Structures are given as C-alpha cells and as structure tokens.
C-alpha positions in Angstrom: 17.1 -22.4 -17.8 13.8 -23.8 -16.5 11.9 -20.6 -17.4 13.4 -20.5 -20.9 12.4 -24.1 -21.5 8.9 -24.1 -20.0 7.6 -20.6 -19.4 8.9 -18.1 -21.8 6.9 -19.2 -24.9 3.6 -19.8 -23.1 3.9 -16.3 -21.6 4.5 -14.8 -25.0 1.0 -16.1 -26.1 -0.6 -15.0 -22.8 -1.0 -18.6 -21.4 0.2 -20.5 -18.4 2.3 -23.6 -19.0 -0.8 -25.9 -18.5 -3.0 -23.8 -20.8 -0.3 -24.0 -23.4 0.0 -27.7 -22.9 -3.7 -28.2 -23.4 -3.8 -26.0 -26.5 -0.8 -27.5 -28.1 -2.1 -31.1 -27.4 -5.4 -30.3 -29.0 -3.6 -28.7 -32.0 -1.4 -31.8 -32.4 -4.4 -34.1 -32.3 -6.2 -32.0 -34.9 -3.2 -32.2 -37.1 -3.1 -35.9 -36.8 -6.8 -36.0 -37.9 -5.9 -33.9 -40.9 -3.0 -36.2 -41.7 -5.2 -39.2 -41.6 -7.8 -37.5 -43.9 -5.0 -36.6 -46.3 -3.7 -40.2 -46.3 -7.2 -41.6 -47.0 -7.6 -39.0 -49.7 -4.3 -40.0 -51.3 -5.6 -43.6 -51.5 -9.1 -42.7 -52.6 -9.2 -39.2 -54.1 -13.0 -39.0 -53.9 -12.9 -39.1 -50.1 -12.0 -36.2 -47.8 -11.5 -34.0 -50.8 -10.8 -30.8 -48.9 -10.8 -32.0 -45.3 -7.1 -31.7 -44.6 -6.8 -28.2 -46.1 -9.9 -27.0 -44.3 -8.5 -28.2 -41.0 -5.2 -26.6 -41.6 -6.9 -23.3 -42.5 -8.9 -23.4 -39.3 -5.8 -24.1 -37.2 -4.1 -21.2 -38.9 -7.0 -18.9 -38.1 -6.9 -19.9 -34.5 -3.1 -19.4 -34.1 -1.8 -16.7 -36.4 -2.5 -13.8 -34.0 -1.9 -15.6 -30.7 0.0 -13.4 -28.3 -0.6 -10.3 -30.3 -1.6 -7.7 -27.8 -4.3 -5.1 -28.4 -2.2 -2.8 -26.2 -0.1 -0.6 -28.5 2.5 -0.2 -25.8 3.2 -3.9 -25.6 5.7 -5.5 -27.9 5.3 -8.9 -29.6 7.6 -10.5 -27.1 5.2 -9.6 -24.3 7.2 -7.0 -22.6 6.0 -3.4 -22.2 7.7 -0.7 -24.3 9.0 2.4 -22.7 6.4 5.3 -22.7 9.2 7.8 -23.2 9.1 9.6 -26.6 11.7 11.8 -28.1 10.8 15.4 -28.6 
C-alpha cells in the first residue's frame, strides 16, 4: 500500500519520491502564477494577454513525455518487456 501511494508514480517518470515532490511543487506554483495572470487578464484584458496560455504550453512541453523511455524494450509503465519473440 505504501509503495502504491508514494513510489509507483514517481518511478513511472524515472524520479525518486523527493524529486517528484520538488517537480510537482514547482509545477503547482507555476500553475498558480498562471491562474493569477488569467484572473488579472479577466479584470483588465489589456494585461497579461497571453501569459497564462504561454505558461500552460511551457508546462505541457516539460511534462508530456516524462517517463517515456528511449529504450524500445521498456514499456510506458516502467517495466521491461520480454525479449522473447515469436518465430
């Protein structure tokens, strides 16, 4: 149960628990900044015209391939696939 709650996901993106904690915390703080920029933009449309969407795009670029291995014999869930092939 402990491993499932705290270790499985960080391992799936090739991180330790603490590396994941730091990454996710920075991600959350950046999202909060984007939310504040969007709120200010909602009130005064001339301000922060594209800030929130730019931040979200940057976050997506940093995260959409996390955990994707360059090793073709490694599955997305982080476990190695069998090297046996059918003849």
